[in-house]
C-alpha positions as CSV (number, residue, x, y, z in Angstrom):
1,M,11.2,31.1,25.5
2,E,11.6,30.8,21.7
3,L,10.7,28.3,19.0
4,M,12.6,28.5,15.7
5,F,11.9,26.6,12.5
6,I,14.9,25.0,10.8
7,G,14.0,22.2,8.4
8,A,11.0,20.5,6.7
9,D,9.3,23.8,6.4
10,H,7.3,23.8,3.1
11,E,9.4,20.6,2.5
12,V,8.8,16.9,3.3
13,T,12.3,15.9,4.6
14,G,15.0,17.3,6.9
15,S,12.8,17.8,10.0
16,C,14.3,20.1,12.6
17,H,13.0,22.6,15.2
18,Y,14.9,24.6,17.7
19,L,13.5,25.4,21.2
20,R,15.2,27.7,23.7
21,V,13.9,27.5,27.3
22,N,15.8,29.7,29.8
23,E,19.4,29.1,28.7
24,T,18.8,25.6,27.5
25,N,19.2,24.8,23.8
26,I,17.0,22.0,22.4
27,L,16.4,20.4,19.0
28,V,13.3,18.4,18.1
29,D,14.6,16.0,15.4
30,Y,17.6,16.7,13.1
31,G,16.9,14.9,9.9
32,M,18.6,14.5,6.6
33,E,17.2,16.2,3.4
34,Q,16.3,13.6,0.8
35,G,15.4,14.0,-2.8
36,T,14.7,17.3,-4.5
37,Q,14.5,20.3,-2.2
38,T,12.8,23.6,-3.2
39,F,13.8,25.9,-0.3
40,Q,17.0,26.7,1.5
41,S,17.0,25.7,5.1
42,C,18.6,28.1,7.6
43,E,21.6,27.2,9.8
44,L,21.2,26.2,13.5
45,P,21.2,29.3,15.7
46,V,23.8,27.9,18.0
47,E,26.9,25.8,17.6
48,P,26.4,22.0,17.9
49,A,28.5,21.9,21.1
50,L,26.0,24.3,22.7
51,I,23.0,22.1,22.1
52,H,22.0,20.5,25.4
53,Y,19.2,18.0,24.4
54,I,17.6,16.5,21.3
55,F,14.1,15.1,21.4
56,L,13.6,12.6,18.6
57,T,10.1,11.6,17.3
58,H,11.2,8.5,15.4
59,A,14.0,6.7,13.6
60,H,13.4,7.5,9.9
61,I,16.5,9.1,8.4
62,D,14.6,12.3,7.4
63,H,14.1,12.9,11.2
64,S,17.3,11.3,12.7
65,G,19.9,11.1,9.9
66,L,22.0,14.2,10.8
67,L,22.5,13.3,14.5
68,P,26.0,11.8,13.7
69,F,26.8,14.9,11.7
70,L,25.9,17.0,14.8
71,Y,28.1,14.7,17.0
72,A,31.0,15.1,14.6
73,R,30.8,18.8,15.1
74,G,30.8,18.8,18.9
75,F,27.4,17.8,20.2
76,R,27.7,15.9,23.5
77,G,24.2,16.3,24.9
78,S,21.5,13.7,25.4
79,V,19.0,12.4,22.8
80,Y,15.7,11.5,24.4
81,T,13.5,9.1,22.4
82,T,11.4,6.0,22.9
83,D,12.9,2.6,23.7
84,A,12.0,1.2,20.2
85,T,13.3,4.3,18.4
86,A,16.6,4.0,20.3
87,D,16.9,0.4,19.2
88,L,16.2,1.2,15.5
89,C,18.6,4.2,15.5
90,S,21.3,1.9,16.7
91,I,21.2,0.1,13.4
92,M,19.8,2.8,11.0
93,L,22.4,5.4,11.9
94,R,25.2,2.9,11.5
95,D,23.8,1.9,8.2
96,S,23.6,5.6,7.1
97,A,27.2,6.1,8.2
98,H,28.2,3.1,6.1
99,I,26.5,4.6,3.1
100,Q,28.2,8.0,3.6
101,M,31.6,6.3,3.8
102,Q,31.0,4.1,0.8
103,E,29.8,7.1,-1.4
104,A,32.9,9.1,-0.4
105,E,35.2,6.2,-1.2
106,W,33.5,5.8,-4.6
107,K,33.8,9.5,-5.4
108,N,37.4,9.5,-4.5
109,R,38.2,6.5,-6.7
110,K,36.4,8.2,-9.6
111,A,38.3,11.4,-9.0
112,K,41.6,9.5,-9.2
113,R,40.6,8.0,-12.5
114,S,39.7,11.4,-14.0
115,A,42.9,13.1,-12.7
116,E,40.9,15.1,-10.2
117,H,42.7,15.2,-6.8
118,A,40.1,16.8,-4.5
119,Q,39.3,14.4,-1.7
120,V,35.7,14.0,-0.7
121,E,35.1,13.5,3.1
122,P,32.0,11.5,4.2
123,L,29.2,13.6,5.8
124,Y,30.0,11.5,9.0
125,T,31.8,8.3,9.9
126,M,30.9,5.1,11.8
127,E,32.7,6.5,14.8
128,D,30.3,9.5,14.7
129,A,27.3,7.3,14.5
130,D,28.5,5.1,17.4
131,G,29.2,8.3,19.4
132,V,25.7,9.7,19.1
133,I,24.1,6.3,19.6
134,K,25.7,6.3,23.1
135,R,24.0,9.6,23.8
136,L,20.5,8.0,23.3
137,V,18.2,8.0,26.4
138,P,15.4,5.4,25.9
139,C,12.1,6.4,27.4
140,E,8.7,4.7,27.9
141,Y,5.5,5.9,26.3
142,E,3.2,8.0,28.5
143,H,5.7,8.7,31.3
144,K,6.5,12.3,32.2
145,I,10.2,12.9,32.3
146,E,11.9,16.0,33.8
147,V,14.8,16.6,31.4
148,C,16.1,19.6,33.3
149,P,14.7,22.5,35.4
150,G,12.0,24.1,33.3
151,V,11.6,21.3,30.8
152,V,9.3,18.2,31.1
153,I,8.5,15.9,28.2
154,R,6.2,12.9,27.4
155,F,6.1,10.6,24.4
156,T,2.8,9.4,23.0
157,D,2.4,6.6,20.4
158,I,1.6,8.2,17.0
159,G,1.3,4.9,15.0
160,H,3.7,5.8,12.1
161,L,6.6,3.4,12.8
162,L,7.8,1.2,15.6
163,G,8.6,3.6,18.4
164,S,7.3,6.7,16.7
165,A,5.8,9.4,18.9
166,S,4.4,12.8,19.2
167,I,6.2,14.7,21.9
168,E,4.6,16.9,24.6
169,V,6.9,19.5,26.0
170,W,6.0,21.6,29.2
171,A,8.4,24.6,29.1
172,T,8.6,26.9,32.1
173,E,10.4,30.3,32.1
174,D,10.0,33.1,34.6
175,N,7.3,31.1,36.3
176,I,5.3,30.9,33.1
177,T,4.6,27.5,31.6
178,K,3.6,26.8,28.0
179,K,2.9,23.4,26.5
180,L,4.0,22.5,23.0
181,V,3.1,19.4,21.1
182,F,5.3,18.2,18.2
183,S,3.3,15.7,16.2
184,G,6.2,13.9,14.4
185,D,4.8,11.9,11.5
186,I,1.2,10.9,12.2
187,G,0.4,7.3,11.4
188,N,-2.3,5.9,9.2
189,I,-5.1,4.0,10.9
190,G,-5.6,0.2,10.5
191,L,-1.9,-0.5,9.8
192,P,-0.7,-4.1,10.4
193,L,1.4,-4.4,13.6
194,M,1.2,-0.7,14.6
195,K,-1.4,0.8,17.0
196,D,-3.6,3.6,15.7
197,P,-2.3,7.1,16.6
198,R,-3.2,8.2,20.1
199,M,-4.7,11.7,20.7
200,T,-3.3,14.5,22.9
201,K,-5.9,16.5,24.8
202,E,-4.4,19.9,25.3
203,A,-1.6,22.3,24.2
204,D,-0.9,25.9,23.8
205,Y,1.1,25.4,20.6
206,V,1.1,22.5,18.1
207,V,3.7,21.8,15.4
208,M,2.1,19.3,13.1
209,E,3.0,17.5,9.9
210,S,1.0,17.8,6.6
211,T,2.5,15.3,4.3
212,Y,-0.8,14.1,2.8
213,G,-2.8,17.2,3.8
214,D,-4.4,17.5,0.4
215,R,-5.8,14.1,-0.2
216,N,-7.6,11.1,1.4
217,H,-6.6,7.5,1.0
218,S,-9.3,5.2,-0.3
219,E,-12.4,5.1,1.9
220,E,-12.7,1.4,1.1
221,K,-10.4,-0.8,3.2
222,V,-7.8,-2.3,0.9
223,D,-7.6,-6.1,1.0
224,F,-3.8,-6.3,0.9
225,V,-3.8,-10.0,1.6
226,G,-6.2,-10.6,-1.3
227,E,-4.3,-8.3,-3.7
228,L,-0.9,-9.8,-2.8
229,T,-2.3,-13.3,-3.2
230,K,-3.4,-12.6,-6.7
231,I,0.0,-11.3,-7.7
232,L,1.8,-14.3,-6.2
233,Q,-0.6,-16.8,-7.8
234,R,-0.3,-15.6,-11.3
235,T,3.5,-15.1,-11.0
236,F,4.1,-18.5,-9.5
237,N,1.8,-20.1,-12.1
238,R,4.2,-18.7,-14.8
239,G,7.2,-20.1,-12.9
240,G,8.5,-16.7,-12.0
241,N,9.7,-14.9,-8.9
242,V,8.1,-11.9,-7.2
243,V,10.8,-9.3,-6.5
244,I,9.7,-6.6,-4.0
245,P,11.9,-3.5,-3.5
246,S,11.0,-2.6,0.1
247,F,12.0,-0.2,2.8
248,A,14.0,-2.2,5.4
249,V,12.3,-0.7,8.4
250,G,8.5,-0.8,8.6
251,R,7.3,-1.8,5.2
252,T,9.3,-5.1,5.1
253,Q,7.8,-6.2,8.5
254,E,4.3,-5.3,7.2
255,L,4.8,-7.5,4.2
256,L,6.0,-10.4,6.4
257,Y,2.7,-10.0,8.4
258,F,0.7,-10.4,5.2
259,L,2.8,-13.3,3.8
260,R,2.5,-15.2,7.1
261,Q,-1.3,-15.1,6.8
262,I,-1.2,-16.1,3.1
263,K,1.0,-19.1,3.9
264,E,-0.9,-20.1,7.0
265,E,-4.3,-20.1,5.1
266,K,-2.7,-21.7,2.0
267,L,-4.2,-19.0,-0.2
268,V,-1.8,-19.6,-3.1
269,R,-3.1,-22.8,-4.7
270,G,-0.5,-25.3,-5.9
271,H,2.4,-23.2,-4.4
272,E,1.5,-23.3,-0.7
273,N,5.1,-23.8,0.5
274,F,6.7,-21.0,-1.6
275,P,9.9,-19.6,0.0
276,V,10.3,-16.0,1.1
277,Y,13.7,-14.4,1.2
278,V,14.5,-11.2,3.1
279,D,17.8,-10.0,1.5
280,S,18.8,-7.0,3.5
281,P,21.0,-7.1,6.7
282,L,19.3,-3.9,7.9
283,A,15.8,-5.4,7.4
284,V,16.8,-8.6,9.2
285,E,18.1,-6.6,12.2
286,A,15.0,-4.4,12.2
287,T,12.7,-7.4,12.1
288,G,14.5,-8.6,15.3
289,I,13.9,-5.2,16.9
290,F,10.2,-5.3,16.0
291,Q,9.9,-8.7,17.8
292,R,11.7,-7.4,20.9
293,N,9.4,-4.4,21.2
294,S,6.1,-6.1,20.4
295,V,4.5,-5.8,23.8
296,E,4.8,-2.0,23.9
297,C,4.3,-1.2,20.2
298,F,2.1,-3.9,18.5
299,D,-1.6,-3.4,18.0
300,E,-4.2,-5.7,19.6
301,E,-4.5,-8.0,16.5
302,A,-0.8,-8.7,16.4
303,M,-0.7,-9.1,20.2
304,E,-3.5,-11.7,20.1
305,L,-1.4,-13.7,17.8
306,M,1.6,-13.4,20.2
307,R,-0.6,-14.6,23.1
308,K,-1.4,-17.7,21.0
309,G,2.3,-18.4,20.6
310,I,2.3,-17.2,16.9
311,N,5.0,-14.8,15.8
312,P,3.2,-12.4,13.4
313,I,6.2,-11.7,11.2
314,M,7.9,-15.2,11.2
315,F,6.8,-18.4,9.5
316,P,8.1,-21.6,7.9
317,G,9.8,-21.0,4.6
318,L,11.2,-17.6,5.6
319,H,14.9,-17.2,4.8
320,L,17.0,-14.3,6.1
321,A,20.0,-13.6,3.9
322,I,22.9,-11.9,5.7
323,T,26.1,-12.5,3.8
324,S,26.8,-11.6,0.2
325,D,27.2,-15.3,-0.6
326,E,23.7,-16.0,0.8
327,S,22.4,-13.1,-1.3
328,K,24.0,-14.3,-4.5
329,A,22.7,-17.8,-4.0
330,I,19.0,-16.7,-4.1
331,N,18.9,-16.2,-7.8
332,F,20.5,-19.6,-8.5
333,E,17.6,-21.4,-6.8
334,N,14.9,-22.2,-9.4
335,T,11.8,-22.5,-7.2
336,P,9.3,-19.6,-7.7
337,K,9.9,-17.4,-4.7
338,V,9.4,-14.0,-3.1
339,I,12.5,-11.8,-2.7
340,I,12.2,-8.7,-0.5
341,S,15.2,-6.5,-0.6
342,A,16.3,-2.9,-0.1
343,S,16.4,-0.2,-1.1
344,G,12.7,0.6,-1.5
345,M,13.3,3.0,-4.5
346,C,16.0,0.7,-6.1
347,E,18.7,3.3,-5.7
348,A,21.3,1.2,-4.0
349,G,21.8,-2.1,-2.2
350,R,21.1,-5.7,-3.1
351,I,17.8,-5.0,-4.8
352,R,19.7,-3.9,-7.9
353,H,21.3,-7.4,-8.2
354,H,17.8,-9.0,-8.0
355,L,16.5,-6.6,-10.7
356,K,19.4,-7.5,-12.9
357,H,18.5,-11.2,-12.6
358,N,14.7,-10.9,-12.9
359,L,13.6,-7.8,-14.8
360,W,14.4,-9.4,-18.2
361,R,12.3,-12.5,-17.4
362,K,8.7,-12.2,-18.6
363,E,7.5,-14.8,-16.1
364,C,8.6,-12.7,-13.1
365,T,7.0,-9.7,-11.3
366,V,8.5,-6.7,-9.8
367,L,6.1,-5.5,-7.1
368,F,6.4,-1.9,-5.7
369,V,4.9,-1.3,-2.3
370,G,5.9,2.2,-1.5
371,Y,6.4,5.7,-2.9
372,Q,8.9,6.1,-5.7
373,A,10.5,9.6,-5.7
374,V,11.1,11.5,-8.9
375,G,14.5,10.7,-10.4
376,T,14.8,7.3,-8.8
377,L,15.3,4.0,-10.7
378,G,12.1,2.7,-9.0
379,R,10.1,5.7,-10.4
380,A,11.5,5.1,-13.9
381,I,10.4,1.4,-13.8
382,V,6.9,2.3,-12.5
383,E,6.5,4.9,-15.2
384,G,7.2,2.3,-17.9
385,V,10.8,2.6,-19.2
386,K,11.7,-0.3,-21.5
387,E,15.2,-0.8,-20.3
388,V,17.6,0.2,-17.5
389,R,21.3,0.2,-16.9
390,L,22.5,-2.0,-14.0
391,F,26.2,-2.7,-13.3
392,G,27.2,-1.5,-16.7
393,E,24.7,-3.7,-18.6
394,T,21.5,-2.7,-20.4
395,I,18.6,-4.8,-19.1
396,G,15.4,-5.0,-21.1
397,I,12.3,-4.9,-19.0
398,R,10.0,-7.9,-19.8
399,A,8.8,-8.7,-16.2
400,E,5.3,-7.7,-15.1
401,I,5.5,-4.4,-13.1
402,A,2.9,-4.2,-10.4
403,K,2.0,-1.9,-7.5
404,L,0.3,-2.7,-4.2
405,V,-1.6,0.5,-3.9
406,G,-2.7,2.0,-0.5
407,M,0.2,1.0,1.8
408,S,1.1,4.2,3.6
409,G,2.5,4.9,7.0
410,H,1.3,8.5,6.9
411,A,-2.2,9.7,7.8
412,D,-4.2,11.2,5.0
413,K,-6.0,14.6,5.3
414,A,-8.9,13.0,7.2
415,G,-6.4,11.4,9.6
416,L,-4.5,14.6,10.2
417,L,-7.8,16.4,10.9
418,R,-8.9,13.6,13.2
419,W,-5.7,14.1,15.2
420,I,-5.9,17.9,15.5
421,D,-9.6,17.8,16.3
422,G,-8.8,15.4,19.1
423,F,-7.6,18.3,21.3
424,A,-10.2,19.0,23.9
425,Q,-9.6,22.8,23.5
426,K,-8.3,24.5,20.4
427,P,-4.6,25.3,20.7
428,K,-3.6,28.9,20.6
429,K,-1.6,28.4,17.4
430,V,-0.9,25.5,15.0
431,F,2.3,25.6,13.0
432,V,2.0,23.5,9.8
433,V,5.2,21.8,8.6
434,H,6.5,18.7,6.8
435,G,4.6,19.1,3.6
436,D,5.5,20.5,0.2
437,D,4.8,24.2,-0.4
438,R,1.4,23.7,-2.0
439,I,0.2,21.2,0.6
440,C,1.4,23.2,3.6
441,K,-0.6,26.2,2.4
442,L,-3.7,24.3,1.4
443,F,-3.8,22.4,4.7
444,T,-3.3,25.6,6.7
445,E,-6.2,27.2,4.9
446,C,-8.3,24.2,5.7
447,L,-7.5,24.4,9.4
448,K,-8.3,28.1,9.4
449,A,-11.5,28.2,7.2
450,E,-13.1,24.9,8.2
451,H,-11.8,24.2,11.7
452,G,-11.5,27.7,13.1
453,L,-7.9,27.2,14.1
454,N,-5.2,29.9,14.3
455,A,-2.8,28.2,11.9
456,C,0.2,29.2,9.8
457,A,2.9,27.6,7.7
458,P,6.3,29.1,8.6
459,Y,9.3,29.2,6.4
460,S,12.8,28.1,7.6
461,G,14.3,30.8,9.8
462,T,11.0,31.9,11.4
463,R,11.3,32.6,15.1
464,Y,8.3,32.8,17.6
465,D,8.1,34.1,21.2
466,L,6.1,31.4,23.0
467,I,5.4,33.6,26.1
468,A,4.4,36.8,24.3
469,G,2.6,34.7,21.6
470,Q,4.0,36.7,18.7
471,F,6.5,36.3,15.9
472,L,10.0,37.6,16.5
473,Y,10.9,37.2,12.9
474,E,8.9,35.9,9.9
475,A,11.3,34.5,7.4
476,E,10.8,34.8,3.7
477,P,11.2,31.7,1.5
478,V,14.7,31.3,-0.1
479,L,14.4,29.4,-3.3
480,L,17.2,27.1,-4.3
481,K,18.4,27.7,-7.8
482,K,16.2,26.2,-10.6
483,K,13.8,24.7,-8.1
484,G,10.1,25.1,-8.9
485,H,7.9,28.0,-7.9
486,I,6.0,29.3,-4.9
487,I,2.3,29.0,-4.8
488,S,0.7,32.3,-3.6
489,D,-1.1,32.4,-0.3
490,V,-4.2,33.9,-1.9
491,F,-4.3,31.2,-4.6
492,A,-3.9,28.5,-1.9
493,R,-6.9,30.1,-0.1
494,L,-8.9,29.8,-3.4
495,V,-8.0,26.2,-4.0
496,A,-8.8,25.3,-0.3
497,A,-12.2,27.1,-0.8
498,G,-12.9,25.0,-3.9
499,Q,-12.1,21.8,-2.0
500,R,-14.4,22.8,0.8
501,L,-17.2,23.6,-1.8
502,M,-16.9,20.0,-3.1
503,A,-17.2,18.6,0.5
504,V,-20.3,20.7,1.1
505,I,-21.8,19.5,-2.2
506,Y,-21.5,15.9,-1.2
507,K,-22.9,16.6,2.3
508,N,-26.0,17.9,0.6
509,E,-26.6,14.7,-1.4
510,G,-30.3,13.7,-1.0
511,G,-31.4,17.2,-0.1
512,A,-34.6,18.8,-1.4
513,N,-34.5,19.3,-5.2
514,K,-35.5,22.9,-4.9
515,E,-32.6,23.8,-2.6
516,L,-30.1,21.8,-4.6
517,G,-31.2,23.5,-7.8
518,R,-30.8,27.0,-6.1
519,F,-27.3,25.9,-4.9
520,A,-26.3,24.8,-8.4
521,D,-27.5,28.1,-9.9
522,Q,-25.5,30.1,-7.4
523,I,-22.3,28.0,-8.2
524,N,-22.9,28.4,-11.9
525,A,-23.4,32.1,-11.6
526,L,-20.1,32.4,-9.7
527,C,-18.3,30.4,-12.3
528,D,-19.8,32.5,-15.1
529,K,-18.4,35.6,-13.4
530,Y,-14.8,34.3,-13.2
531,D,-14.6,31.9,-16.2
532,K,-13.6,34.5,-18.7
């Protein structure tokens, strides 16, 4: 019985873990790497045709995006996931295939113009996406499922995205059973629509994410409706549009939830009937899937609206643009409006057309509601560039650039700790993944030093014997060329100790002056020793 780490190890995308039970080969997620990667991921230990099952935590492309690639190379097993994730994958994997085919076509046209004749093949095709979608096995939350002799699984709502789940795996080999829990991406608490993450009580081994394992979101609850209302009010008063680059699945539906409330309560004075356009076929399809899965996935607040006959993400004045003609018509309608369009980082899609029409207008606002990765157009705009190139034109940026801070589908450090502390008994070992190199190490040290857990952050290629409870092989990091540096384990321990010291200091606020003074003297003496 073996666990092997393949992807998203000291990285934040490309999630993949390999599990062998008896002679059964299993993957947990098989995601696409996105953005800048620091470390080389190892190859799968078996050929795709020899993989029997895939357990999928959720539909985001960095967890599901290489499933069609696997199918194209011979995989014909079953993909177990939740009902809602299966629905989302049916549109997201097709959309990803469409992008792969478009990019290959564009590169081939460019090669012809430059007298280069090497043909580029897409990573996978629409046929590959359709093929793997047919392999999806939809499952309900909280139901134990015997996948095959020796393997039983259960999906638990983890509150990150519609249908997202942590996965419990009971693996039996030679009459010995070990329980593993794969956290998937742990959700933030208090999200609109989504339920808060549910806890799991017991496990021998836990594989958990650490995306925000070094920071906490604001302790004060952000008034998203109030902040969004202010931005709409001042923009509409100027006669401008609010253009929102948004991720089609998840973030767009959260925005619709807030906008419904703003319109219902008539919070934008003088513009109460402002129109809202969702200009993304993928977002439109995803919104329909959100509505169809509301009973199983929505939180109590959203369900209370549903019981009253109120759709929490639909309202008068909402327009869904499907065709390219409908998309083009939006910018020829002069009424101040909200335009929500993908992609969320402005790298592709219809949002670039809306930026072309609105960035140069000082009365308009471009509102960012999600993370903008380094090297993306969205990141450049947020950081204050004065002009951008769009469709061969140089566009001067005169619009207001705003951010709605605090919208995150990922748990912060406190949320991650809340989830791992929710186990009734400490797991035998915790494997920390899905965070960049520095964060993986810092969070691992926190789990060890402050929570008494046997934790480690394995690199890609590491293999672990689940029955013997020992490493079969501890992989060394393989740096990609010209990609950053590795933070040392000892330095990570030091930084983690410093963070713990600050937490202890704040816990002692209001203590006796004499004790606080002695504590301060001890810290200063330690600083004097090393501050040379």
